[in-house]
py3Dmol code that shows the C-alpha trace and the ligand (Angstrom):
import py3Dmol

protein = """\
ATOM      1  CA  MET A   1      -1.720  10.273   9.701  1.00  0.00           C
ATOM      2  CA  ARG A   2      -5.346   9.416   9.001  1.00  0.00           C
ATOM      3  CA  ILE A   3      -6.433   6.992   6.273  1.00  0.00           C
ATOM      4  CA  ASP A   4     -10.096   6.543   5.261  1.00  0.00           C
ATOM      5  CA  ILE A   5     -10.816   3.540   3.064  1.00  0.00           C
ATOM      6  CA  ILE A   6     -14.093   3.261   1.147  1.00  0.00           C
ATOM      7  CA  SER A   7     -15.203  -0.164  -0.031  1.00  0.00           C
ATOM      8  CA  VAL A   8     -18.220  -2.370  -0.711  1.00  0.00           C
ATOM      9  CA  VAL A   9     -16.499  -5.193   1.204  1.00  0.00           C
ATOM     10  CA  PRO A  10     -14.740  -3.474   4.121  1.00  0.00           C
ATOM     11  CA  ASP A  11     -14.305  -6.804   5.919  1.00  0.00           C
ATOM     12  CA  LEU A  12     -11.791  -7.747   3.239  1.00  0.00           C
ATOM     13  CA  LEU A  13      -9.560  -4.916   4.485  1.00  0.00           C
ATOM     14  CA  LYS A  14      -9.844  -5.456   8.193  1.00  0.00           C
ATOM     15  CA  SER A  15      -7.790  -8.528   8.954  1.00  0.00           C
ATOM     16  CA  PRO A  16      -4.632  -7.439   7.088  1.00  0.00           C
ATOM     17  CA  LEU A  17      -4.805  -3.927   8.538  1.00  0.00           C
ATOM     18  CA  GLN A  18      -5.669  -4.863  12.117  1.00  0.00           C
ATOM     19  CA  GLN A  19      -2.822  -7.270  12.946  1.00  0.00           C
ATOM     20  CA  SER A  20       0.871  -7.175  13.657  1.00  0.00           C
ATOM     21  CA  ILE A  21       2.749  -3.995  12.710  1.00  0.00           C
ATOM     22  CA  MET A  22      -0.392  -2.263  11.374  1.00  0.00           C
ATOM     23  CA  LYS A  23      -2.150  -2.895  14.682  1.00  0.00           C
ATOM     24  CA  ARG A  24       0.815  -1.653  16.689  1.00  0.00           C
ATOM     25  CA  ALA A  25       0.991   1.530  14.600  1.00  0.00           C
ATOM     26  CA  GLN A  26      -2.672   2.243  15.380  1.00  0.00           C
ATOM     27  CA  ASP A  27      -2.354   1.314  19.055  1.00  0.00           C
ATOM     28  CA  LYS A  28       0.555   3.757  19.338  1.00  0.00           C
ATOM     29  CA  GLY A  29      -1.598   6.481  17.748  1.00  0.00           C
ATOM     30  CA  LEU A  30       0.765   6.878  14.784  1.00  0.00           C
ATOM     31  CA  VAL A  31      -1.997   6.243  12.246  1.00  0.00           C
ATOM     32  CA  GLN A  32      -5.782   6.110  12.319  1.00  0.00           C
ATOM     33  CA  ILE A  33      -7.371   3.800   9.758  1.00  0.00           C
ATOM     34  CA  HIS A  34     -11.141   4.151   9.209  1.00  0.00           C
ATOM     35  CA  PHE A  35     -13.245   1.784   7.098  1.00  0.00           C
ATOM     36  CA  HIS A  36     -16.365   2.989   5.295  1.00  0.00           C
ATOM     37  CA  ASP A  37     -18.958   0.597   3.941  1.00  0.00           C
ATOM     38  CA  LEU A  38     -20.317   2.089   0.712  1.00  0.00           C
ATOM     39  CA  ARG A  39     -23.643   0.329   1.257  1.00  0.00           C
ATOM     40  CA  GLU A  40     -24.335   2.595   4.235  1.00  0.00           C
ATOM     41  CA  TYR A  41     -24.502   5.507   1.782  1.00  0.00           C
ATOM     42  CA  ALA A  42     -26.805   3.716  -0.665  1.00  0.00           C
ATOM     43  CA  LYS A  43     -30.552   4.232  -1.035  1.00  0.00           C
ATOM     44  CA  GLY A  44     -33.507   1.862  -0.751  1.00  0.00           C
ATOM     45  CA  ASN A  45     -34.116  -1.461   0.910  1.00  0.00           C
ATOM     46  CA  TYR A  46     -31.593  -3.109  -1.374  1.00  0.00           C
ATOM     47  CA  ARG A  47     -28.909  -0.507  -0.669  1.00  0.00           C
ATOM     48  CA  GLN A  48     -27.904  -0.629  -4.315  1.00  0.00           C
ATOM     49  CA  VAL A  49     -24.302   0.449  -4.969  1.00  0.00           C
ATOM     50  CA  ASP A  50     -23.797  -0.763  -8.530  1.00  0.00           C
ATOM     51  CA  ASP A  51     -25.614  -0.922 -11.864  1.00  0.00           C
ATOM     52  CA  THR A  52     -25.131  -2.096 -15.452  1.00  0.00           C
ATOM     53  CA  GLN A  53     -23.039   0.081 -17.745  1.00  0.00           C
ATOM     54  CA  TYR A  54     -24.452   2.489 -20.315  1.00  0.00           C
ATOM     55  CA  GLY A  55     -23.770   1.358 -23.852  1.00  0.00           C
ATOM     56  CA  GLY A  56     -24.060  -2.290 -22.869  1.00  0.00           C
ATOM     57  CA  GLY A  57     -21.428  -4.829 -21.928  1.00  0.00           C
ATOM     58  CA  ALA A  58     -20.788  -7.265 -19.135  1.00  0.00           C
ATOM     59  CA  GLY A  59     -20.064  -6.274 -15.560  1.00  0.00           C
ATOM     60  CA  MET A  60     -21.459  -3.912 -12.974  1.00  0.00           C
ATOM     61  CA  VAL A  61     -20.223  -0.390 -12.321  1.00  0.00           C
ATOM     62  CA  LEU A  62     -20.147   1.316  -8.908  1.00  0.00           C
ATOM     63  CA  MET A  63     -22.636   4.209  -8.939  1.00  0.00           C
ATOM     64  CA  ILE A  64     -21.635   7.803  -8.302  1.00  0.00           C
ATOM     65  CA  GLU A  65     -24.238   8.743  -5.672  1.00  0.00           C
ATOM     66  CA  PRO A  66     -23.155   6.581  -2.693  1.00  0.00           C
ATOM     67  CA  ILE A  67     -19.491   7.421  -3.376  1.00  0.00           C
ATOM     68  CA  ASP A  68     -20.290  11.140  -3.638  1.00  0.00           C
ATOM     69  CA  LYS A  69     -22.180  11.004  -0.343  1.00  0.00           C
ATOM     70  CA  CYS A  70     -19.382   9.207   1.466  1.00  0.00           C
ATOM     71  CA  ILE A  71     -16.520  11.355   0.120  1.00  0.00           C
ATOM     72  CA  SER A  72     -18.489  14.613   0.552  1.00  0.00           C
ATOM     73  CA  LYS A  73     -19.196  13.742   4.186  1.00  0.00           C
ATOM     74  CA  LEU A  74     -15.494  13.138   4.829  1.00  0.00           C
ATOM     75  CA  LEU A  75     -14.541  16.365   3.026  1.00  0.00           C
ATOM     76  CA  LEU A  76     -16.874  18.321   5.301  1.00  0.00           C
ATOM     77  CA  GLU A  77     -15.034  16.946   8.324  1.00  0.00           C
ATOM     78  CA  ARG A  78     -11.442  17.683   7.265  1.00  0.00           C
ATOM     79  CA  ASN A  79      -9.158  18.421   4.324  1.00  0.00           C
ATOM     80  CA  TYR A  80      -7.565  15.558   2.465  1.00  0.00           C
ATOM     81  CA  ASP A  81      -4.156  15.660   0.773  1.00  0.00           C
ATOM     82  CA  GLU A  82      -5.006  12.891  -1.680  1.00  0.00           C
ATOM     83  CA  ILE A  83      -8.093  10.975  -2.772  1.00  0.00           C
ATOM     84  CA  ILE A  84      -6.714   7.801  -4.282  1.00  0.00           C
ATOM     85  CA  TYR A  85      -8.534   5.327  -6.500  1.00  0.00           C
ATOM     86  CA  MET A  86      -7.136   1.784  -6.673  1.00  0.00           C
ATOM     87  CA  THR A  87      -7.298   0.592 -10.275  1.00  0.00           C
ATOM     88  CA  PRO A  88      -5.216  -1.546 -12.653  1.00  0.00           C
ATOM     89  CA  ASP A  89      -4.983   1.423 -15.056  1.00  0.00           C
ATOM     90  CA  GLY A  90      -3.374   3.719 -12.463  1.00  0.00           C
ATOM     91  CA  GLU A  91       0.341   4.553 -11.993  1.00  0.00           C
ATOM     92  CA  THR A  92       2.238   1.484 -10.784  1.00  0.00           C
ATOM     93  CA  LEU A  93       3.010   1.660  -7.070  1.00  0.00           C
ATOM     94  CA  ASN A  94       6.677   1.960  -6.116  1.00  0.00           C
ATOM     95  CA  GLN A  95       8.735   2.861  -3.049  1.00  0.00           C
ATOM     96  CA  LYS A  96       9.031   6.517  -4.098  1.00  0.00           C
ATOM     97  CA  THR A  97       5.230   6.903  -4.131  1.00  0.00           C
ATOM     98  CA  CYS A  98       5.047   5.194  -0.712  1.00  0.00           C
ATOM     99  CA  ASN A  99       7.658   7.606   0.680  1.00  0.00           C
ATOM    100  CA  THR A 100       5.719  10.581  -0.704  1.00  0.00           C
ATOM    101  CA  LEU A 101       2.384   9.368   0.667  1.00  0.00           C
ATOM    102  CA  SER A 102       3.897   8.664   4.104  1.00  0.00           C
ATOM    103  CA  LEU A 103       4.404  12.438   4.486  1.00  0.00           C
ATOM    104  CA  LYS A 104       0.685  13.233   4.036  1.00  0.00           C
ATOM    105  CA  GLU A 105      -1.700  14.067   6.856  1.00  0.00           C
ATOM    106  CA  ASN A 106      -5.048  12.711   5.588  1.00  0.00           C
ATOM    107  CA  ILE A 107      -5.786  10.445   2.657  1.00  0.00           C
ATOM    108  CA  ILE A 108      -8.864   8.715   1.275  1.00  0.00           C
ATOM    109  CA  ILE A 109      -8.545   5.435  -0.625  1.00  0.00           C
ATOM    110  CA  LEU A 110     -11.461   4.351  -2.806  1.00  0.00           C
ATOM    111  CA  CYS A 111     -11.565   0.670  -3.756  1.00  0.00           C
ATOM    112  CA  GLY A 112     -13.149  -0.226  -7.077  1.00  0.00           C
ATOM    113  CA  HIS A 113     -15.099  -3.428  -7.506  1.00  0.00           C
ATOM    114  CA  TYR A 114     -16.683  -5.306 -10.407  1.00  0.00           C
ATOM    115  CA  LYS A 115     -16.033  -3.239 -13.566  1.00  0.00           C
ATOM    116  CA  GLY A 116     -14.859  -0.212 -11.600  1.00  0.00           C
ATOM    117  CA  VAL A 117     -16.489   3.116 -10.771  1.00  0.00           C
ATOM    118  CA  ASP A 118     -18.505   5.559 -12.861  1.00  0.00           C
ATOM    119  CA  GLN A 119     -15.936   7.745 -14.661  1.00  0.00           C
ATOM    120  CA  ARG A 120     -17.548  10.866 -13.165  1.00  0.00           C
ATOM    121  CA  VAL A 121     -16.301   9.821  -9.707  1.00  0.00           C
ATOM    122  CA  ARG A 122     -12.765   9.827 -11.065  1.00  0.00           C
ATOM    123  CA  ASP A 123     -13.271  13.185 -12.786  1.00  0.00           C
ATOM    124  CA  MET A 124     -14.855  14.831  -9.767  1.00  0.00           C
ATOM    125  CA  PHE A 125     -12.875  13.603  -6.759  1.00  0.00           C
ATOM    126  CA  ILE A 126      -9.842  11.484  -7.518  1.00  0.00           C
ATOM    127  CA  THR A 127      -6.397  13.128  -7.253  1.00  0.00           C
ATOM    128  CA  ARG A 128      -4.306  10.018  -7.838  1.00  0.00           C
ATOM    129  CA  GLU A 129      -4.908   6.571  -9.369  1.00  0.00           C
ATOM    130  CA  ILE A 130      -2.716   3.701  -8.224  1.00  0.00           C
ATOM    131  CA  SER A 131      -2.208   0.142  -9.481  1.00  0.00           C
ATOM    132  CA  ILE A 132      -0.213  -2.450  -7.524  1.00  0.00           C
ATOM    133  CA  GLY A 133       0.918  -4.246 -10.686  1.00  0.00           C
ATOM    134  CA  ASP A 134       0.051  -5.345 -14.182  1.00  0.00           C
ATOM    135  CA  TYR A 135      -2.621  -7.874 -13.301  1.00  0.00           C
ATOM    136  CA  VAL A 136      -6.306  -7.542 -12.526  1.00  0.00           C
ATOM    137  CA  LEU A 137      -7.676  -8.205  -9.042  1.00  0.00           C
ATOM    138  CA  SER A 138     -11.356  -8.710  -8.321  1.00  0.00           C
ATOM    139  CA  GLY A 139     -11.407  -5.422  -6.429  1.00  0.00           C
ATOM    140  CA  GLY A 140      -9.196  -2.639  -5.128  1.00  0.00           C
ATOM    141  CA  GLU A 141      -9.231  -3.900  -1.526  1.00  0.00           C
ATOM    142  CA  LEU A 142      -6.142  -6.104  -1.680  1.00  0.00           C
ATOM    143  CA  GLY A 143      -4.321  -3.307  -3.489  1.00  0.00           C
ATOM    144  CA  ALA A 144      -5.396  -0.850  -0.784  1.00  0.00           C
ATOM    145  CA  CYS A 145      -4.008  -3.203   1.895  1.00  0.00           C
ATOM    146  CA  VAL A 146      -0.696  -3.380   0.057  1.00  0.00           C
ATOM    147  CA  LEU A 147      -0.565   0.403  -0.284  1.00  0.00           C
ATOM    148  CA  VAL A 148      -1.488   1.109   3.356  1.00  0.00           C
ATOM    149  CA  ASP A 149       0.974  -1.455   4.724  1.00  0.00           C
ATOM    150  CA  ALA A 150       3.813  -0.103   2.574  1.00  0.00           C
ATOM    151  CA  VAL A 151       3.069   3.504   3.620  1.00  0.00           C
ATOM    152  CA  VAL A 152       2.339   2.984   7.331  1.00  0.00           C
ATOM    153  CA  ARG A 153       5.522   1.027   8.041  1.00  0.00           C
ATOM    154  CA  LEU A 154       7.471   4.113   6.913  1.00  0.00           C
ATOM    155  CA  LEU A 155       5.923   6.395   9.556  1.00  0.00           C
ATOM    156  CA  PRO A 156       8.463   7.323  12.243  1.00  0.00           C
ATOM    157  CA  GLY A 157       8.055   5.078  15.295  1.00  0.00           C
ATOM    158  CA  VAL A 158       6.173   2.280  13.526  1.00  0.00           C
ATOM    159  CA  LEU A 159       9.128  -0.072  13.122  1.00  0.00           C
ATOM    160  CA  ASN A 160      11.000  -1.029  16.283  1.00  0.00           C
ATOM    161  CA  ASP A 161      14.401  -0.260  14.909  1.00  0.00           C
ATOM    162  CA  GLU A 162      13.945   3.206  13.401  1.00  0.00           C
ATOM    163  CA  THR A 163      16.647   2.576  10.840  1.00  0.00           C
ATOM    164  CA  SER A 164      15.374  -0.718   9.533  1.00  0.00           C
ATOM    165  CA  ALA A 165      13.139   0.749   6.808  1.00  0.00           C
ATOM    166  CA  LEU A 166      16.241   2.525   5.506  1.00  0.00           C
ATOM    167  CA  TYR A 167      17.800  -0.826   4.627  1.00  0.00           C
ATOM    168  CA  ASP A 168      14.766  -2.108   2.734  1.00  0.00           C
ATOM    169  CA  SER A 169      14.984  -3.205  -0.836  1.00  0.00           C
ATOM    170  CA  PHE A 170      14.307  -0.218  -3.146  1.00  0.00           C
ATOM    171  CA  GLN A 171      14.908   2.457  -0.503  1.00  0.00           C
ATOM    172  CA  ASP A 172      18.211   3.307  -2.245  1.00  0.00           C
ATOM    173  CA  ASP A 173      17.293   1.705  -5.593  1.00  0.00           C
ATOM    174  CA  LEU A 174      19.131  -1.489  -4.573  1.00  0.00           C
ATOM    175  CA  LEU A 175      17.638  -4.792  -3.450  1.00  0.00           C
ATOM    176  CA  ALA A 176      18.299  -5.818   0.163  1.00  0.00           C
ATOM    177  CA  PRO A 177      21.365  -8.004   0.900  1.00  0.00           C
ATOM    178  CA  PRO A 178      21.011 -11.590   2.225  1.00  0.00           C
ATOM    179  CA  VAL A 179      20.466 -11.954   5.987  1.00  0.00           C
ATOM    180  CA  TYR A 180      21.294 -14.789   8.397  1.00  0.00           C
ATOM    181  CA  THR A 181      20.482 -15.749  11.971  1.00  0.00           C
ATOM    182  CA  ARG A 182      21.473 -18.521  14.406  1.00  0.00           C
ATOM    183  CA  PRO A 183      22.795 -21.181  14.119  1.00  0.00           C
ATOM    184  CA  GLU A 184      26.201 -20.363  12.600  1.00  0.00           C
ATOM    185  CA  GLU A 185      26.154 -23.687  10.798  1.00  0.00           C
ATOM    186  CA  TYR A 186      23.161 -25.784   9.735  1.00  0.00           C
ATOM    187  CA  LYS A 187      23.603 -29.103   7.890  1.00  0.00           C
ATOM    188  CA  SER A 188      27.051 -27.833   6.820  1.00  0.00           C
ATOM    189  CA  LEU A 189      25.562 -24.539   5.464  1.00  0.00           C
ATOM    190  CA  LYS A 190      27.631 -21.754   6.999  1.00  0.00           C
ATOM    191  CA  VAL A 191      26.956 -18.089   7.691  1.00  0.00           C
ATOM    192  CA  PRO A 192      29.461 -15.932   5.735  1.00  0.00           C
ATOM    193  CA  GLU A 193      32.581 -15.395   7.890  1.00  0.00           C
ATOM    194  CA  ILE A 194      32.496 -11.604   7.498  1.00  0.00           C
ATOM    195  CA  LEU A 195      29.165 -11.335   9.386  1.00  0.00           C
ATOM    196  CA  LEU A 196      30.777 -12.994  12.428  1.00  0.00           C
ATOM    197  CA  SER A 197      33.892 -10.787  12.314  1.00  0.00           C
ATOM    198  CA  GLY A 198      32.596  -7.865  14.387  1.00  0.00           C
ATOM    199  CA  ASN A 199      34.181  -5.491  11.858  1.00  0.00           C
ATOM    200  CA  PHE A 200      31.177  -3.276  11.132  1.00  0.00           C
ATOM    201  CA  ALA A 201      32.832  -1.168   8.460  1.00  0.00           C
ATOM    202  CA  LYS A 202      33.684  -4.334   6.520  1.00  0.00           C
ATOM    203  CA  ILE A 203      30.199  -5.747   7.146  1.00  0.00           C
ATOM    204  CA  ASP A 204      28.598  -2.578   5.703  1.00  0.00           C
ATOM    205  CA  GLU A 205      30.859  -2.830   2.683  1.00  0.00           C
ATOM    206  CA  TRP A 206      29.989  -6.531   2.178  1.00  0.00           C
ATOM    207  CA  ARG A 207      26.264  -5.814   2.468  1.00  0.00           C
ATOM    208  CA  HIS A 208      26.497  -3.062  -0.096  1.00  0.00           C
ATOM    209  CA  GLU A 209      28.419  -5.362  -2.479  1.00  0.00           C
ATOM    210  CA  MET A 210      25.805  -8.091  -2.032  1.00  0.00           C
ATOM    211  CA  SER A 211      22.971  -5.611  -2.634  1.00  0.00           C
ATOM    212  CA  TYR A 212      24.634  -4.441  -5.802  1.00  0.00           C
ATOM    213  CA  LYS A 213      25.301  -8.017  -7.027  1.00  0.00           C
ATOM    214  CA  ARG A 214      21.713  -9.091  -6.318  1.00  0.00           C
ATOM    215  CA  THR A 215      20.300  -6.022  -8.061  1.00  0.00           C
ATOM    216  CA  LYS A 216      22.528  -6.563 -11.109  1.00  0.00           C
ATOM    217  CA  GLU A 217      21.431 -10.192 -11.369  1.00  0.00           C
ATOM    218  CA  ARG A 218      17.732  -9.815 -10.625  1.00  0.00           C
ATOM    219  CA  ARG A 219      16.728  -6.242 -11.428  1.00  0.00           C
ATOM    220  CA  PRO A 220      19.338  -4.628 -13.708  1.00  0.00           C
ATOM    221  CA  ASP A 221      16.613  -2.132 -14.717  1.00  0.00           C
ATOM    222  CA  LEU A 222      17.006  -0.495 -11.277  1.00  0.00           C
ATOM    223  CA  LEU A 223      20.678   0.372 -11.908  1.00  0.00           C
ATOM    224  CA  ASN A 224      21.304   3.577 -13.828  1.00  0.00           C
ATOM    225  CA  GLU A 225      24.292   2.141 -15.675  1.00  0.00           C
TER     226      GLU A 225
END
"""
ligand_1 = """\
10
LIG
N -8.085 -3.320 -8.786
C -8.074 -4.337 -9.675
N -6.840 -4.641 -10.070
C -6.004 -3.779 -9.402
C -4.600 -3.582 -9.387
N -3.770 -4.321 -10.133
N -4.104 -2.603 -8.609
C -4.944 -1.834 -7.870
N -6.272 -1.973 -7.847
C -6.809 -2.934 -8.603
"""
view = py3Dmol.view(width=600, height=400)
view.addModel(protein, "pdb")
view.setStyle({"model": 0}, {"cartoon": {"style": "trace"}})
view.addModel(ligand_1, "xyz")
view.setStyle({"model": 1}, {"stick": {}})
view.zoomTo()
view.show()
Protein backbone atom coordinates (compact mmCIF):
# COMPACT_ATOMS: atom_id res chain seq x y z
CA MET A 1 0.00 0.00 0.00
CA ARG A 2 1.15 3.54 -0.74
CA ILE A 3 -0.09 6.58 1.18
CA ASP A 4 0.69 10.16 0.08
CA ILE A 5 -0.07 12.85 2.64
CA ILE A 6 -0.28 16.51 1.63
CA SER A 7 0.11 19.15 4.32
CA VAL A 8 1.40 22.65 5.05
CA VAL A 9 3.13 21.29 8.17
CA PRO A 10 4.44 17.85 7.16
CA ASP A 11 6.74 17.75 10.19
CA LEU A 12 3.64 17.39 12.34
CA LEU A 13 2.99 14.03 10.66
CA LYS A 14 6.47 12.60 10.73
CA SER A 15 7.13 11.63 14.31
CA PRO A 16 3.89 9.66 14.85
CA LEU A 17 4.24 7.88 11.51
CA GLN A 18 7.96 7.12 11.68
CA GLN A 19 8.16 5.25 15.01
CA SER A 20 7.21 1.92 16.47
CA ILE A 21 4.72 -0.20 14.50
CA MET A 22 4.39 2.38 11.69
CA LYS A 23 8.16 2.37 11.23
CA ARG A 24 8.31 -1.42 11.24
CA ALA A 25 5.55 -1.61 8.63
CA GLN A 26 7.55 0.69 6.34
CA ASP A 27 10.86 -1.07 7.01
CA LYS A 28 9.21 -4.37 6.06
CA GLY A 29 7.97 -2.79 2.81
CA LEU A 30 4.31 -3.35 3.71
CA VAL A 31 3.44 0.34 3.29
CA GLN A 32 5.12 3.37 1.77
CA ILE A 33 4.21 6.69 3.36
CA HIS A 34 5.21 9.86 1.46
CA PHE A 35 4.92 13.39 2.84
CA HIS A 36 4.33 16.37 0.55
CA ASP A 37 4.90 19.93 1.69
CA LEU A 38 2.26 22.10 0.02
CA ARG A 39 4.61 25.09 0.12
CA GLU A 40 6.84 23.40 -2.46
CA TYR A 41 3.98 23.75 -4.95
CA ALA A 42 3.32 27.41 -4.14
CA LYS A 43 4.42 30.42 -6.19
CA GLY A 44 6.56 33.44 -5.37
CA ASN A 45 9.18 34.24 -2.78
CA TYR A 46 6.61 33.92 -0.03
CA ARG A 47 5.37 30.54 -1.26
CA GLN A 48 1.83 31.58 -0.42
CA VAL A 49 -0.53 28.66 0.23
CA ASP A 50 -3.49 30.43 1.82
CA ASP A 51 -5.57 33.59 1.45
CA THR A 52 -8.55 35.38 3.00
CA GLN A 53 -12.01 34.10 2.14
CA TYR A 54 -14.32 35.68 -0.43
CA GLY A 55 -17.34 37.27 1.17
CA GLY A 56 -15.35 38.26 4.24
CA GLY A 57 -14.93 36.56 7.58
CA ALA A 58 -12.10 35.49 9.82
CA GLY A 59 -9.59 32.81 8.95
CA MET A 60 -7.43 31.84 6.02
CA VAL A 61 -8.36 29.32 3.34
CA LEU A 62 -5.92 26.99 1.57
CA MET A 63 -5.71 28.01 -2.11
CA ILE A 64 -6.58 25.67 -4.95
CA GLU A 65 -3.48 26.13 -7.13
CA PRO A 66 -0.75 24.52 -4.97
CA ILE A 67 -3.11 21.65 -4.08
CA ASP A 68 -4.04 21.15 -7.74
CA LYS A 69 -0.36 21.07 -8.70
CA CYS A 70 0.54 18.56 -6.02
CA ILE A 71 -2.42 16.20 -6.61
CA SER A 72 -2.13 16.45 -10.42
CA LYS A 73 1.55 15.51 -10.24
CA LEU A 74 0.73 12.44 -8.14
CA LEU A 75 -2.13 11.47 -10.48
CA LEU A 76 0.27 11.54 -13.43
CA GLU A 77 2.50 9.05 -11.64
CA ARG A 78 -0.12 6.45 -10.66
CA ASN A 79 -3.82 5.83 -10.10
CA TYR A 80 -5.30 6.45 -6.69
CA ASP A 81 -8.21 4.53 -5.17
CA GLU A 82 -9.20 7.37 -2.85
CA ILE A 83 -8.33 11.03 -2.38
CA ILE A 84 -9.32 11.76 1.19
CA TYR A 85 -9.79 15.15 2.80
CA MET A 86 -9.54 15.33 6.60
CA THR A 87 -12.25 17.65 7.89
CA PRO A 88 -14.58 17.89 10.90
CA ASP A 89 -17.59 17.88 8.53
CA GLY A 90 -16.65 14.53 6.96
CA GLU A 91 -18.03 11.04 7.78
CA THR A 92 -16.92 9.98 11.26
CA LEU A 93 -14.08 7.46 11.14
CA ASN A 94 -14.87 3.95 12.38
CA GLN A 95 -13.32 0.48 12.21
CA LYS A 96 -15.37 -0.48 9.14
CA THR A 97 -13.92 2.44 7.15
CA CYS A 98 -10.41 1.48 8.33
CA ASN A 99 -10.97 -2.12 7.18
CA THR A 100 -12.19 -0.90 3.78
CA LEU A 101 -9.27 1.50 3.32
CA SER A 102 -6.73 -1.17 4.33
CA LEU A 103 -7.67 -3.05 1.13
CA LYS A 104 -6.73 -0.13 -1.16
CA GLU A 105 -3.53 0.10 -3.17
CA ASN A 106 -2.85 3.86 -3.30
CA ILE A 107 -4.45 6.68 -1.35
CA ILE A 108 -3.88 10.41 -1.01
CA ILE A 109 -4.74 12.22 2.22
CA LEU A 110 -5.11 16.00 2.11
CA CYS A 111 -4.86 17.80 5.45
CA GLY A 112 -6.82 21.02 5.83
CA HIS A 113 -5.48 23.88 7.90
CA TYR A 114 -6.81 27.22 9.13
CA LYS A 115 -10.39 27.56 7.81
CA GLY A 116 -10.02 24.62 5.44
CA VAL A 117 -9.55 24.38 1.68
CA ASP A 118 -11.20 26.19 -1.21
CA GLN A 119 -14.44 24.28 -1.92
CA ARG A 120 -13.35 23.77 -5.54
CA VAL A 121 -10.58 21.42 -4.34
CA ARG A 122 -13.23 19.26 -2.70
CA ASP A 123 -15.45 19.37 -5.80
CA MET A 124 -12.64 18.58 -8.21
CA PHE A 125 -10.52 15.93 -6.49
CA ILE A 126 -11.85 14.60 -3.21
CA THR A 127 -13.51 11.16 -3.22
CA ARG A 128 -14.02 10.84 0.53
CA GLU A 129 -14.13 13.25 3.48
CA ILE A 130 -13.26 11.91 6.92
CA SER A 131 -13.56 13.34 10.43
CA ILE A 132 -11.98 11.66 13.47
CA GLY A 133 -14.69 12.94 15.82
CA ASP A 134 -17.04 15.73 16.72
CA TYR A 135 -14.46 18.30 17.76
CA VAL A 136 -12.35 20.74 15.80
CA LEU A 137 -8.58 20.34 15.52
CA SER A 138 -6.28 23.09 14.33
CA GLY A 139 -5.54 21.08 11.20
CA GLY A 140 -6.11 17.72 9.55
CA GLU A 141 -2.63 16.39 10.38
CA LEU A 142 -3.43 14.75 13.71
CA GLY A 143 -6.54 13.24 12.13
CA ALA A 144 -4.43 11.92 9.24
CA CYS A 145 -2.04 10.29 11.74
CA VAL A 146 -4.96 8.61 13.48
CA LEU A 147 -6.37 7.39 10.17
CA VAL A 148 -3.03 6.08 8.84
CA ASP A 149 -2.16 4.31 12.10
CA ALA A 150 -5.58 2.64 12.29
CA VAL A 151 -5.37 1.49 8.64
CA VAL A 152 -1.71 0.41 8.49
CA ARG A 153 -1.88 -1.81 11.57
CA LEU A 154 -4.53 -3.87 9.74
CA LEU A 155 -2.23 -4.71 6.80
CA PRO A 156 -1.22 -8.39 6.85
CA GLY A 157 2.21 -8.81 8.44
CA VAL A 158 2.25 -5.48 10.29
CA LEU A 159 1.32 -6.84 13.71
CA ASN A 160 3.54 -9.57 15.12
CA ASP A 161 0.72 -11.87 16.02
CA GLU A 162 -1.36 -11.94 12.83
CA THR A 163 -4.53 -12.62 14.77
CA SER A 164 -4.21 -9.83 17.28
CA ALA A 165 -6.04 -7.20 15.22
CA LEU A 166 -8.96 -9.64 15.07
CA TYR A 167 -9.43 -9.30 18.83
CA ASP A 168 -9.45 -5.50 18.82
CA SER A 169 -12.32 -3.54 20.18
CA PHE A 170 -14.87 -2.87 17.40
CA GLN A 171 -13.58 -5.57 15.04
CA ASP A 172 -16.70 -7.64 15.85
CA ASP A 173 -18.77 -4.70 17.16
CA LEU A 174 -17.76 -5.59 20.74
CA LEU A 175 -15.25 -3.82 22.97
CA ALA A 176 -12.11 -5.79 23.89
CA PRO A 177 -12.14 -7.86 27.12
CA PRO A 178 -9.85 -7.01 30.07
CA VAL A 179 -6.26 -8.31 29.86
CA TYR A 180 -3.73 -9.20 32.57
CA THR A 181 -0.04 -10.00 32.79
CA ARG A 182 2.43 -11.05 35.51
CA PRO A 183 2.37 -11.06 38.50
CA GLU A 184 -0.59 -13.30 39.36
CA GLU A 185 -1.20 -11.24 42.47
CA TYR A 186 -0.29 -7.61 43.14
CA LYS A 187 -1.14 -5.92 46.46
CA SER A 188 -3.86 -8.58 46.90
CA LEU A 189 -5.33 -7.84 43.41
CA LYS A 190 -5.64 -11.20 41.68
CA VAL A 191 -5.79 -12.25 38.04
CA PRO A 192 -9.12 -14.02 37.35
CA GLU A 193 -8.71 -17.76 38.04
CA ILE A 194 -10.07 -18.79 34.63
CA LEU A 195 -7.12 -17.16 32.80
CA LEU A 196 -4.70 -19.39 34.74
CA SER A 197 -6.72 -22.57 34.12
CA GLY A 198 -5.20 -23.56 30.77
CA ASN A 199 -8.71 -24.38 29.52
CA PHE A 200 -8.70 -22.38 26.29
CA ALA A 201 -12.29 -23.10 25.33
CA LYS A 202 -13.44 -21.74 28.70
CA ILE A 203 -11.05 -18.78 28.41
CA ASP A 204 -12.52 -17.87 24.99
CA GLU A 205 -16.00 -18.09 26.44
CA TRP A 206 -15.04 -15.89 29.42
CA ARG A 207 -13.44 -13.30 27.14
CA HIS A 208 -16.52 -13.15 24.98
CA GLU A 209 -18.74 -12.73 28.07
CA MET A 210 -16.51 -9.93 29.35
CA SER A 211 -16.54 -8.21 25.95
CA TYR A 212 -20.30 -8.37 25.87
CA LYS A 213 -20.64 -7.08 29.47
CA ARG A 214 -18.23 -4.19 28.83
CA THR A 215 -20.00 -3.25 25.60
CA LYS A 216 -23.42 -3.33 27.30
CA GLU A 217 -22.17 -1.09 30.10
CA ARG A 218 -20.09 1.37 28.10
CA ARG A 219 -21.36 1.35 24.52
CA PRO A 220 -24.87 -0.16 24.39
CA ASP A 221 -25.31 1.67 21.05
CA LEU A 222 -22.95 -0.91 19.47
CA LEU A 223 -25.27 -3.83 20.33
CA ASN A 224 -28.09 -4.47 17.88
CA GLU A 225 -30.53 -5.45 20.61
N1 LIG B 1 -9.55 18.87 10.94
C1 LIG B 1 -10.04 19.65 11.93
N2 LIG B 1 -10.81 18.97 12.77
C2 LIG B 1 -10.82 17.67 12.30
C3 LIG B 1 -11.45 16.48 12.73
N3 LIG B 1 -12.23 16.43 13.82
N4 LIG B 1 -11.25 15.36 12.01
C4 LIG B 1 -10.48 15.40 10.89
N5 LIG B 1 -9.87 16.50 10.44
C5 LIG B 1 -10.03 17.63 11.13
